[in-house]
Biopython code that builds the backbone (N, CA, C, O; Angstrom):
import numpy as np
from Bio.PDB.StructureBuilder import StructureBuilder

atoms = [
    (1, "MET", "N", (-9.981, 3.417, -14.791)),
    (1, "MET", "CA", (-9.316, 2.510, -13.875)),
    (1, "MET", "C", (-10.355, 1.685, -13.128)),
    (1, "MET", "O", (-11.397, 2.203, -12.725)),
    (2, "ASN", "N", (-10.066, 0.400, -12.944)),
    (2, "ASN", "CA", (-11.017, -0.385, -12.182)),
    (2, "ASN", "C", (-10.814, -0.150, -10.687)),
    (2, "ASN", "O", (-9.765, 0.336, -10.265)),
    (3, "GLN", "N", (-11.811, -0.494, -9.899)),
    (3, "GLN", "CA", (-11.789, -0.213, -8.464)),
    (3, "GLN", "C", (-10.671, -0.951, -7.741)),
    (3, "GLN", "O", (-10.051, -0.386, -6.840)),
    (4, "GLU", "N", (-10.396, -2.204, -8.114)),
    (4, "GLU", "CA", (-9.345, -2.976, -7.444)),
    (4, "GLU", "C", (-7.977, -2.340, -7.681)),
    (4, "GLU", "O", (-7.171, -2.250, -6.755)),
    (5, "PHE", "N", (-7.706, -1.898, -8.912)),
    (5, "PHE", "CA", (-6.429, -1.253, -9.218)),
    (5, "PHE", "C", (-6.307, 0.050, -8.420)),
    (5, "PHE", "O", (-5.249, 0.333, -7.859)),
    (6, "GLU", "N", (-7.361, 0.827, -8.369)),
    (6, "GLU", "CA", (-7.361, 2.096, -7.634)),
    (6, "GLU", "C", (-7.103, 1.859, -6.148)),
    (6, "GLU", "O", (-6.324, 2.582, -5.528)),
    (7, "LYS", "N", (-7.752, 0.853, -5.581)),
    (7, "LYS", "CA", (-7.558, 0.531, -4.167)),
    (7, "LYS", "C", (-6.115, 0.130, -3.898)),
    (7, "LYS", "O", (-5.523, 0.564, -2.909)),
    (8, "GLN", "N", (-5.545, -0.698, -4.772)),
    (8, "GLN", "CA", (-4.166, -1.142, -4.619)),
    (8, "GLN", "C", (-3.205, 0.050, -4.744)),
    (8, "GLN", "O", (-2.238, 0.145, -3.988)),
    (9, "HIS", "N", (-3.464, 0.945, -5.681)),
    (9, "HIS", "CA", (-2.629, 2.132, -5.870)),
    (9, "HIS", "C", (-2.656, 3.022, -4.624)),
    (9, "HIS", "O", (-1.616, 3.517, -4.189)),
    (10, "GLN", "N", (-3.834, 3.220, -4.059)),
    (10, "GLN", "CA", (-3.959, 4.033, -2.845)),
    (10, "GLN", "C", (-3.207, 3.389, -1.687)),
    (10, "GLN", "O", (-2.555, 4.088, -0.911)),
    (11, "GLN", "N", (-3.290, 2.049, -1.559)),
    (11, "GLN", "CA", (-2.598, 1.344, -0.484)),
    (11, "GLN", "C", (-1.085, 1.487, -0.650)),
    (11, "GLN", "O", (-0.380, 1.686, 0.339)),
    (12, "GLN", "N", (-0.568, 1.389, -1.883)),
    (12, "GLN", "CA", (0.866, 1.545, -2.123)),
    (12, "GLN", "C", (1.317, 2.952, -1.756)),
    (12, "GLN", "O", (2.379, 3.121, -1.157)),
    (13, "ASN", "N", (0.522, 3.968, -2.107)),
    (13, "ASN", "CA", (0.864, 5.341, -1.747)),
    (13, "ASN", "C", (0.864, 5.521, -0.237)),
    (13, "ASN", "O", (1.740, 6.192, 0.309)),
    (14, "SER", "N", (-0.115, 4.925, 0.440)),
    (14, "SER", "CA", (-0.204, 5.010, 1.893)),
    (14, "SER", "C", (0.997, 4.329, 2.547)),
    (14, "SER", "O", (1.580, 4.870, 3.487)),
    (15, "THR", "N", (1.368, 3.152, 2.058)),
    (15, "THR", "CA", (2.520, 2.424, 2.590)),
    (15, "THR", "C", (3.803, 3.223, 2.368)),
    (15, "THR", "O", (4.635, 3.316, 3.271)),
    (16, "ALA", "N", (3.969, 3.793, 1.193)),
    (16, "ALA", "CA", (5.153, 4.607, 0.895)),
    (16, "ALA", "C", (5.218, 5.836, 1.803)),
    (16, "ALA", "O", (6.295, 6.213, 2.266)),
    (17, "THR", "N", (4.074, 6.454, 2.055)),
    (17, "THR", "CA", (4.025, 7.625, 2.936)),
    (17, "THR", "C", (4.396, 7.234, 4.363)),
    (17, "THR", "O", (5.177, 7.927, 5.015)),
    (18, "LEU", "N", (3.836, 6.125, 4.851)),
    (18, "LEU", "CA", (4.179, 5.661, 6.200)),
    (18, "LEU", "C", (5.667, 5.355, 6.306)),
    (18, "LEU", "O", (6.298, 5.712, 7.301)),
    (19, "GLN", "N", (6.243, 4.693, 5.288)),
    (19, "GLN", "CA", (7.667, 4.389, 5.328)),
    (19, "GLN", "C", (8.498, 5.662, 5.350)),
    (19, "GLN", "O", (9.519, 5.719, 6.036)),
    (20, "LYS", "N", (8.086, 6.668, 4.622)),
    (20, "LYS", "CA", (8.784, 7.959, 4.627)),
    (20, "LYS", "C", (8.776, 8.552, 6.034)),
    (20, "LYS", "O", (9.801, 9.040, 6.509)),
    (21, "PHE", "N", (7.625, 8.510, 6.698)),
    (21, "PHE", "CA", (7.512, 9.034, 8.065)),
    (21, "PHE", "C", (8.376, 8.228, 9.036)),
    (21, "PHE", "O", (9.008, 8.799, 9.925)),
    (22, "ILE", "N", (8.405, 6.898, 8.868)),
    (22, "ILE", "CA", (9.235, 6.047, 9.725)),
    (22, "ILE", "C", (10.705, 6.413, 9.549)),
    (22, "ILE", "O", (11.438, 6.550, 10.528)),
    (23, "THR", "N", (11.130, 6.570, 8.306)),
    (23, "THR", "CA", (12.520, 6.927, 8.006)),
    (23, "THR", "C", (12.880, 8.284, 8.609)),
    (23, "THR", "O", (14.010, 8.492, 9.053)),
    (24, "GLU", "N", (11.924, 9.197, 8.622)),
    (24, "GLU", "CA", (12.150, 10.523, 9.203)),
    (24, "GLU", "C", (12.164, 10.501, 10.728)),
    (24, "GLU", "O", (12.503, 11.504, 11.356)),
    (25, "GLY", "N", (11.796, 9.362, 11.333)),
    (25, "GLY", "CA", (11.796, 9.252, 12.793)),
    (25, "GLY", "C", (10.508, 9.695, 13.455)),
    (25, "GLY", "O", (10.449, 9.813, 14.679)),
    (26, "ARG", "N", (9.482, 9.941, 12.669)),
    (26, "ARG", "CA", (8.204, 10.369, 13.240)),
    (26, "ARG", "C", (7.571, 9.250, 14.053)),
    (26, "ARG", "O", (7.876, 8.072, 13.865)),
    (27, "GLU", "N", (6.685, 9.642, 14.957)),
    (27, "GLU", "CA", (5.972, 8.662, 15.773)),
    (27, "GLU", "C", (4.694, 8.240, 15.059)),
    (27, "GLU", "O", (3.855, 9.071, 14.711)),
    (28, "ILE", "N", (4.561, 6.926, 14.846)),
    (28, "ILE", "CA", (3.387, 6.380, 14.165)),
    (28, "ILE", "C", (2.884, 5.202, 14.989)),
    (28, "ILE", "O", (3.648, 4.289, 15.301)),
    (29, "LEU", "N", (1.621, 5.219, 15.336)),
    (29, "LEU", "CA", (1.008, 4.138, 16.099)),
    (29, "LEU", "C", (0.036, 3.378, 15.207)),
    (29, "LEU", "O", (-0.865, 3.967, 14.610)),
    (30, "ILE", "N", (0.228, 2.070, 15.122)),
    (30, "ILE", "CA", (-0.702, 1.214, 14.379)),
    (30, "ILE", "C", (-1.399, 0.333, 15.404)),
    (30, "ILE", "O", (-0.765, -0.448, 16.114)),
    (31, "LYS", "N", (-2.698, 0.475, 15.462)),
    (31, "LYS", "CA", (-3.481, -0.253, 16.458)),
    (31, "LYS", "C", (-4.871, -0.486, 15.908)),
    (31, "LYS", "O", (-5.516, 0.436, 15.409)),
    (32, "LYS", "N", (-5.333, -1.726, 16.001)),
    (32, "LYS", "CA", (-6.703, -2.035, 15.584)),
    (32, "LYS", "C", (-7.563, -2.072, 16.833)),
    (32, "LYS", "O", (-7.195, -2.719, 17.813)),
    (33, "PRO", "N", (-8.704, -1.390, 16.819)),
    (33, "PRO", "CA", (-9.508, -1.374, 18.035)),
    (33, "PRO", "C", (-10.088, -2.715, 18.394)),
    (33, "PRO", "O", (-11.154, -2.615, 17.787)),
    (34, "GLU", "N", (-10.113, -3.586, 18.810)),
    (34, "GLU", "CA", (-10.771, -4.823, 19.191)),
    (34, "GLU", "C", (-10.139, -6.066, 18.605)),
    (34, "GLU", "O", (-10.686, -7.155, 18.783)),
    (35, "GLU", "N", (-9.038, -5.963, 17.929)),
    (35, "GLU", "CA", (-8.386, -7.182, 17.454)),
    (35, "GLU", "C", (-6.878, -6.972, 17.392)),
    (35, "GLU", "O", (-6.386, -5.845, 17.349)),
    (36, "LYS", "N", (-6.177, -8.071, 17.388)),
    (36, "LYS", "CA", (-4.713, -8.010, 17.333)),
    (36, "LYS", "C", (-4.246, -8.030, 15.882)),
    (36, "LYS", "O", (-4.947, -8.508, 14.990)),
    (37, "THR", "N", (-3.064, -7.510, 15.674)),
    (37, "THR", "CA", (-2.466, -7.459, 14.340)),
    (37, "THR", "C", (-1.403, -8.541, 14.211)),
    (37, "THR", "O", (-0.545, -8.676, 15.084)),
    (38, "SER", "N", (-1.453, -9.306, 13.137)),
    (38, "SER", "CA", (-0.407, -10.293, 12.850)),
    (38, "SER", "C", (0.820, -9.561, 12.334)),
    (38, "SER", "O", (0.744, -8.773, 11.391)),
    (39, "VAL", "N", (1.950, -9.835, 12.968)),
    (39, "VAL", "CA", (3.211, -9.189, 12.607)),
    (39, "VAL", "C", (4.207, -10.263, 12.195)),
    (39, "VAL", "O", (4.398, -11.249, 12.906)),
    (40, "TYR", "N", (4.839, -10.068, 11.043)),
    (40, "TYR", "CA", (5.903, -10.958, 10.568)),
    (40, "TYR", "C", (7.159, -10.118, 10.419)),
    (40, "TYR", "O", (7.118, -9.011, 9.881)),
    (41, "ILE", "N", (8.269, -10.648, 10.894)),
    (41, "ILE", "CA", (9.540, -9.916, 10.880)),
    (41, "ILE", "C", (10.576, -10.753, 10.146)),
    (41, "ILE", "O", (10.705, -11.955, 10.377)),
    (42, "ARG", "N", (11.312, -10.096, 9.258)),
    (42, "ARG", "CA", (12.406, -10.749, 8.536)),
    (42, "ARG", "C", (13.608, -9.819, 8.490)),
    (42, "ARG", "O", (13.470, -8.596, 8.466)),
    (43, "TYR", "N", (14.780, -10.420, 8.480)),
    (43, "TYR", "CA", (16.011, -9.657, 8.297)),
    (43, "TYR", "C", (16.085, -9.185, 6.851)),
    (43, "TYR", "O", (15.760, -9.936, 5.931)),
    (44, "ASN", "N", (16.509, -7.954, 6.651)),
    (44, "ASN", "CA", (16.641, -7.388, 5.309)),
    (44, "ASN", "C", (18.110, -7.427, 4.895)),
    (44, "ASN", "O", (18.880, -6.541, 5.265)),
    (45, "ASN", "N", (18.500, -8.434, 4.138)),
    (45, "ASN", "CA", (19.900, -8.555, 3.741)),
    (45, "ASN", "C", (20.288, -7.602, 2.614)),
    (45, "ASN", "O", (21.412, -7.666, 2.116)),
    (46, "GLU", "N", (19.382, -6.729, 2.207)),
    (46, "GLU", "CA", (19.714, -5.707, 1.206)),
    (46, "GLU", "C", (20.028, -4.365, 1.861)),
    (46, "GLU", "O", (20.286, -3.385, 1.162)),
    (47, "ASP", "N", (20.009, -4.308, 3.196)),
    (47, "ASP", "CA", (20.294, -3.068, 3.914)),
    (47, "ASP", "C", (21.767, -2.692, 3.772)),
    (47, "ASP", "O", (22.647, -3.543, 3.898)),
    (48, "ALA", "N", (22.024, -1.426, 3.510)),
    (48, "ALA", "CA", (23.399, -0.980, 3.286)),
    (48, "ALA", "C", (24.021, -0.316, 4.514)),
    (48, "ALA", "O", (25.230, -0.418, 4.721)),
    (49, "ASP", "N", (23.209, 0.367, 5.334)),
    (49, "ASP", "CA", (23.790, 1.163, 6.418)),
    (49, "ASP", "C", (23.206, 0.879, 7.806)),
    (49, "ASP", "O", (23.530, 1.591, 8.756)),
    (50, "GLY", "N", (22.362, -0.132, 7.944)),
    (50, "GLY", "CA", (21.796, -0.473, 9.248)),
    (50, "GLY", "C", (20.484, 0.217, 9.569)),
    (50, "GLY", "O", (19.842, -0.115, 10.566)),
    (51, "SER", "N", (20.073, 1.170, 8.744)),
    (51, "SER", "CA", (18.840, 1.905, 9.027)),
    (51, "SER", "C", (17.588, 1.150, 8.572)),
    (51, "SER", "O", (16.474, 1.498, 8.963)),
    (52, "ARG", "N", (17.775, 0.122, 7.750)),
    (52, "ARG", "CA", (16.636, -0.650, 7.220)),
    (52, "ARG", "C", (16.900, -2.148, 7.353)),
    (52, "ARG", "O", (16.563, -2.926, 6.460)),
    (53, "LYS", "N", (17.505, -2.546, 8.472)),
    (53, "LYS", "CA", (17.922, -3.955, 8.569)),
    (53, "LYS", "C", (16.804, -4.925, 8.872)),
    (53, "LYS", "O", (16.992, -6.132, 8.719)),
    (54, "TRP", "N", (15.644, -4.445, 9.296)),
    (54, "TRP", "CA", (14.516, -5.327, 9.594)),
    (54, "TRP", "C", (13.305, -4.972, 8.757)),
    (54, "TRP", "O", (12.994, -3.796, 8.566)),
    (55, "ARG", "N", (12.624, -5.988, 8.259)),
    (55, "ARG", "CA", (11.363, -5.829, 7.536)),
    (55, "ARG", "C", (10.244, -6.206, 8.498)),
    (55, "ARG", "O", (10.269, -7.286, 9.088)),
    (56, "ILE", "N", (9.285, -5.344, 8.656)),
    (56, "ILE", "CA", (8.085, -5.656, 9.421)),
    (56, "ILE", "C", (6.951, -5.749, 8.413)),
    (56, "ILE", "O", (6.676, -4.799, 7.680)),
    (57, "ILE", "N", (6.304, -6.891, 8.386)),
    (57, "ILE", "CA", (5.256, -7.130, 7.394)),
    (57, "ILE", "C", (3.905, -7.136, 8.103)),
    (57, "ILE", "O", (3.646, -7.967, 8.974)),
    (58, "LEU", "N", (3.053, -6.193, 7.711)),
    (58, "LEU", "CA", (1.709, -6.043, 8.272)),
    (58, "LEU", "C", (0.721, -6.069, 7.124)),
    (58, "LEU", "O", (0.778, -5.213, 6.242)),
    (59, "ASN", "N", (-0.166, -7.018, 7.118)),
    (59, "ASN", "CA", (-1.184, -7.120, 6.057)),
    (59, "ASN", "C", (-0.564, -7.080, 4.661)),
    (59, "ASN", "O", (-1.126, -6.475, 3.748)),
    (60, "GLY", "N", (0.584, -7.717, 4.497)),
    (60, "GLY", "CA", (1.229, -7.768, 3.193)),
    (60, "GLY", "C", (2.068, -6.545, 2.847)),
    (60, "GLY", "O", (2.703, -6.516, 1.793)),
    (61, "ASN", "N", (2.083, -5.539, 3.712)),
    (61, "ASN", "CA", (2.870, -4.324, 3.471)),
    (61, "ASN", "C", (4.157, -4.379, 4.282)),
    (61, "ASN", "O", (4.128, -4.709, 5.468)),
    (62, "GLU", "N", (5.288, -4.057, 3.652)),
    (62, "GLU", "CA", (6.575, -4.076, 4.331)),
    (62, "GLU", "C", (6.973, -2.684, 4.787)),
    (62, "GLU", "O", (6.840, -1.701, 4.058)),
    (63, "PHE", "N", (7.468, -2.634, 6.023)),
    (63, "PHE", "CA", (8.027, -1.411, 6.579)),
    (63, "PHE", "C", (9.421, -1.752, 7.089)),
    (63, "PHE", "O", (9.638, -2.837, 7.628)),
    (64, "PHE", "N", (10.362, -0.836, 6.923)),
    (64, "PHE", "CA", (11.753, -1.090, 7.267)),
    (64, "PHE", "C", (12.170, -0.227, 8.449)),
    (64, "PHE", "O", (11.858, 0.963, 8.505)),
    (65, "VAL", "N", (12.885, -0.844, 9.403)),
    (65, "VAL", "CA", (13.408, -0.127, 10.566)),
    (65, "VAL", "C", (14.800, -0.654, 10.887)),
    (65, "VAL", "O", (15.218, -1.696, 10.382)),
    (66, "GLY", "N", (15.511, 0.088, 11.739)),
    (66, "GLY", "CA", (16.841, -0.321, 12.158)),
    (66, "GLY", "C", (16.837, -1.214, 13.382)),
    (66, "GLY", "O", (17.783, -1.970, 13.604)),
    (67, "GLU", "N", (15.769, -1.134, 14.189)),
    (67, "GLU", "CA", (15.716, -1.903, 15.435)),
    (67, "GLU", "C", (14.273, -2.245, 15.760)),
    (67, "GLU", "O", (13.351, -1.511, 15.402)),
    (68, "ILE", "N", (14.084, -3.382, 16.450)),
    (68, "ILE", "CA", (12.749, -3.803, 16.862)),
    (68, "ILE", "C", (12.803, -4.242, 18.313)),
    (68, "ILE", "O", (13.704, -4.980, 18.711)),
    (69, "LEU", "N", (11.838, -3.788, 19.105)),
    (69, "LEU", "CA", (11.659, -4.246, 20.481)),
    (69, "LEU", "C", (10.359, -5.026, 20.523)),
    (69, "LEU", "O", (9.299, -4.488, 20.202)),
    (70, "ILE", "N", (10.432, -6.298, 20.919)),
    (70, "ILE", "CA", (9.248, -7.152, 20.933)),
    (70, "ILE", "C", (8.859, -7.423, 22.384)),
    (70, "ILE", "O", (9.628, -8.015, 23.141)),
    (71, "GLY", "N", (7.653, -6.983, 22.765)),
    (71, "GLY", "CA", (7.188, -7.150, 24.136)),
    (71, "GLY", "C", (6.015, -8.102, 24.248)),
    (71, "GLY", "O", (5.257, -8.037, 25.216)),
    (72, "VAL", "N", (5.854, -8.982, 23.277)),
    (72, "VAL", "CA", (4.779, -9.973, 23.298)),
    (72, "VAL", "C", (5.370, -11.342, 22.975)),
    (72, "VAL", "O", (6.503, -11.447, 22.505)),
    (73, "VAL", "N", (4.595, -12.373, 23.229)),
    (73, "VAL", "CA", (5.044, -13.722, 22.903)),
    (73, "VAL", "C", (5.282, -13.800, 21.395)),
    (73, "VAL", "O", (4.452, -13.358, 20.602)),
    (74, "SER", "N", (6.411, -14.361, 21.018)),
    (74, "SER", "CA", (6.732, -14.484, 19.599)),
    (74, "SER", "C", (7.250, -15.895, 19.321)),
    (74, "SER", "O", (7.608, -16.634, 20.239)),
    (75, "ARG", "N", (7.282, -16.247, 18.053)),
    (75, "ARG", "CA", (7.767, -17.560, 17.636)),
    (75, "ARG", "C", (8.385, -17.419, 16.253)),
    (75, "ARG", "O", (8.313, -16.357, 15.634)),
    (76, "THR", "N", (8.987, -18.490, 15.780)),
    (76, "THR", "CA", (9.531, -18.488, 14.427)),
    (76, "THR", "C", (8.657, -19.358, 13.543)),
    (76, "THR", "O", (7.982, -20.276, 14.009)),
    (77, "THR", "N", (8.687, -19.048, 12.267)),
    (77, "THR", "CA", (7.928, -19.829, 11.294)),
    (77, "THR", "C", (8.637, -19.762, 9.949)),
    (77, "THR", "O", (9.445, -18.867, 9.702)),
    (78, "SER", "N", (8.332, -20.699, 9.107)),
    (78, "SER", "CA", (8.853, -20.711, 7.733)),
    (78, "SER", "C", (7.665, -20.786, 6.799)),
    (78, "SER", "O", (6.855, -21.710, 6.882)),
    (79, "LEU", "N", (7.561, -19.810, 5.906)),
    (79, "LEU", "CA", (6.413, -19.710, 5.011)),
    (79, "LEU", "C", (6.869, -19.523, 3.571)),
    (79, "LEU", "O", (7.919, -18.931, 3.322)),
    (80, "PRO", "N", (6.080, -20.028, 2.620)),
    (80, "PRO", "CA", (6.410, -19.736, 1.217)),
    (80, "PRO", "C", (6.214, -18.252, 0.934)),
    (80, "PRO", "O", (5.284, -17.627, 1.443)),
    (81, "ILE", "N", (7.088, -17.711, 0.131)),
    (81, "ILE", "CA", (6.986, -16.294, -0.244)),
    (81, "ILE", "C", (5.688, -16.035, -0.993)),
    (81, "ILE", "O", (4.982, -15.069, -0.703)),
    (82, "ILE", "N", (5.376, -16.881, -1.938)),
    (82, "ILE", "CA", (4.125, -16.790, -2.695)),
    (82, "ILE", "C", (3.439, -18.137, -2.555)),
    (82, "ILE", "O", (4.046, -19.184, -2.778)),
    (83, "GLU", "N", (2.179, -18.097, -2.188)),
    (83, "GLU", "CA", (1.447, -19.343, -1.977)),
    (83, "GLU", "C", (1.564, -20.250, -3.206)),
    (83, "GLU", "O", (1.381, -19.808, -4.340)),
    (84, "GLY", "N", (1.869, -21.514, -2.959)),
    (84, "GLY", "CA", (1.982, -22.471, -4.052)),
    (84, "GLY", "C", (3.385, -22.600, -4.625)),
    (84, "GLY", "O", (3.615, -23.433, -5.503)),
    (85, "THR", "N", (4.337, -21.786, -4.143)),
    (85, "THR", "CA", (5.712, -21.902, -4.629)),
    (85, "THR", "C", (6.551, -22.642, -3.597)),
    (85, "THR", "O", (6.098, -22.884, -2.478)),
    (86, "THR", "N", (7.760, -22.996, -3.972)),
    (86, "THR", "CA", (8.637, -23.727, -3.062)),
    (86, "THR", "C", (9.639, -22.813, -2.353)),
    (86, "THR", "O", (10.340, -23.272, -1.451)),
    (87, "GLU", "N", (9.726, -21.547, -2.729)),
    (87, "GLU", "CA", (10.667, -20.635, -2.066)),
    (87, "GLU", "C", (10.144, -20.286, -0.680)),
    (87, "GLU", "O", (9.057, -19.726, -0.536)),
    (88, "ILE", "N", (10.929, -20.624, 0.337)),
    (88, "ILE", "CA", (10.535, -20.444, 1.730)),
    (88, "ILE", "C", (11.319, -19.284, 2.344)),
    (88, "ILE", "O", (12.507, -19.116, 2.069)),
    (89, "LYS", "N", (10.656, -18.496, 3.169)),
    (89, "LYS", "CA", (11.303, -17.430, 3.945)),
    (89, "LYS", "C", (11.025, -17.697, 5.416)),
    (89, "LYS", "O", (9.964, -18.207, 5.774)),
    (90, "HIS", "N", (11.972, -17.353, 6.255)),
    (90, "HIS", "CA", (11.868, -17.590, 7.694)),
    (90, "HIS", "C", (11.523, -16.271, 8.390)),
    (90, "HIS", "O", (12.081, -15.220, 8.072)),
    (91, "HIS", "N", (10.602, -16.347, 9.335)),
    (91, "HIS", "CA", (10.089, -15.154, 10.006)),
    (91, "HIS", "C", (10.078, -15.330, 11.516)),
    (91, "HIS", "O", (10.045, -16.450, 12.027)),
    (92, "ILE", "N", (10.106, -14.227, 12.207)),
    (92, "ILE", "CA", (9.678, -14.152, 13.596)),
    (92, "ILE", "C", (8.263, -13.601, 13.503)),
    (92, "ILE", "O", (8.028, -12.637, 12.775)),
    (93, "CYS", "N", (7.328, -14.184, 14.215)),
    (93, "CYS", "CA", (5.956, -13.694, 14.116)),
    (93, "CYS", "C", (5.325, -13.576, 15.497)),
    (93, "CYS", "O", (5.739, -14.233, 16.452)),
    (94, "CYS", "N", (4.313, -12.718, 15.574)),
    (94, "CYS", "CA", (3.606, -12.502, 16.828)),
    (94, "CYS", "C", (2.269, -11.823, 16.543)),
    (94, "CYS", "O", (2.007, -11.364, 15.432)),
    (95, "LEU", "N", (1.443, -11.773, 17.563)),
    (95, "LEU", "CA", (0.196, -11.016, 17.508)),
    (95, "LEU", "C", (0.371, -9.798, 18.398)),
    (95, "LEU", "O", (0.712, -9.927, 19.574)),
    (96, "ALA", "N", (0.140, -8.626, 17.846)),
    (96, "ALA", "CA", (0.395, -7.392, 18.584)),
    (96, "ALA", "C", (-0.889, -6.623, 18.851)),
    (96, "ALA", "O", (-1.796, -6.584, 18.020)),
    (97, "ASN", "N", (-0.942, -6.019, 20.020)),
    (97, "ASN", "CA", (-2.020, -5.074, 20.310)),
    (97, "ASN", "C", (-1.752, -3.755, 19.593)),
    (97, "ASN", "O", (-2.672, -3.084, 19.124)),
    (98, "GLU", "N", (-0.465, -3.400, 19.520)),
    (98, "GLU", "CA", (-0.090, -2.174, 18.811)),
    (98, "GLU", "C", (1.360, -2.240, 18.381)),
    (98, "GLU", "O", (2.172, -2.967, 18.954)),
    (99, "ILE", "N", (1.663, -1.459, 17.353)),
    (99, "ILE", "CA", (3.023, -1.306, 16.861)),
    (99, "ILE", "C", (3.307, 0.191, 16.843)),
    (99, "ILE", "O", (2.605, 0.960, 16.186)),
    (100, "LEU", "N", (4.338, 0.590, 17.568)),
    (100, "LEU", "CA", (4.725, 1.998, 17.630)),
    (100, "LEU", "C", (6.059, 2.170, 16.926)),
    (100, "LEU", "O", (7.058, 1.567, 17.317)),
    (101, "PHE", "N", (6.072, 2.994, 15.889)),
    (101, "PHE", "CA", (7.301, 3.348, 15.183)),
    (101, "PHE", "C", (7.744, 4.714, 15.682)),
    (101, "PHE", "O", (6.954, 5.658, 15.700)),
    (102, "LYS", "N", (8.997, 4.821, 16.085)),
    (102, "LYS", "CA", (9.543, 6.117, 16.510)),
    (102, "LYS", "C", (11.061, 6.051, 16.435)),
    (102, "LYS", "O", (11.667, 5.092, 16.913)),
    (103, "ASP", "N", (11.674, 7.057, 15.842)),
    (103, "ASP", "CA", (13.123, 7.150, 15.721)),
    (103, "ASP", "C", (13.743, 5.902, 15.088)),
    (103, "ASP", "O", (14.794, 5.430, 15.523)),
    (104, "ASN", "N", (13.085, 5.379, 14.067)),
    (104, "ASN", "CA", (13.540, 4.217, 13.299)),
    (104, "ASN", "C", (13.568, 2.925, 14.126)),
    (104, "ASN", "O", (14.283, 1.978, 13.798)),
    (105, "VAL", "N", (12.776, 2.907, 15.201)),
    (105, "VAL", "CA", (12.627, 1.722, 16.046)),
    (105, "VAL", "C", (11.159, 1.350, 16.061)),
    (105, "VAL", "O", (10.294, 2.221, 16.158)),
    (106, "ALA", "N", (10.872, 0.051, 15.964)),
    (106, "ALA", "CA", (9.491, -0.429, 16.082)),
    (106, "ALA", "C", (9.361, -1.111, 17.443)),
    (106, "ALA", "O", (10.140, -2.001, 17.781)),
    (107, "LYS", "N", (8.378, -0.684, 18.207)),
    (107, "LYS", "CA", (8.090, -1.304, 19.503)),
    (107, "LYS", "C", (6.770, -2.059, 19.347)),
    (107, "LYS", "O", (5.721, -1.464, 19.099)),
    (108, "ILE", "N", (6.846, -3.384, 19.497)),
    (108, "ILE", "CA", (5.680, -4.243, 19.326)),
    (108, "ILE", "C", (5.183, -4.664, 20.692)),
    (108, "ILE", "O", (5.920, -5.275, 21.466)),
    (109, "SER", "N", (3.936, -4.340, 20.992)),
    (109, "SER", "CA", (3.383, -4.714, 22.303)),
    (109, "SER", "C", (1.953, -5.201, 22.145)),
    (109, "SER", "O", (1.312, -5.563, 23.131)),
]
sb = StructureBuilder()
sb.init_structure("model")
sb.init_model(0)
sb.init_chain("A")
sb.init_seg("    ")
for serial, (resi, resn, name, xyz) in enumerate(atoms, 1):
    if name == "N":
        sb.init_residue(resn, " ", resi, " ")
    sb.init_atom(name, np.array(xyz, "f"), 0.0, 1.0, " ", f" {name:<3s}", serial, name[0])
structure = sb.get_structure()
């Protein structure tokens, strides 16, 4: 296996594990020491029961929650899904000092 594939595989496993913990209601804190994290939020229209109605996108990884509390300045934006394509998705975005997941709620501050 090449190194890039291995790195991507490890990141997917890590993202899947974090999503499992979020779904279980565990407390997870994401915080970068000395810099803010770019957060993109989209409505998940594939949600069936309300437990995954919001997509939180961090560094290209999606996490699903039922509710989001935003305590920082935020704005809306429209971005192409894949660079160079014409398909546009609309987001709420912000810069966060930390993101706390607990009981299927994301608190962005």
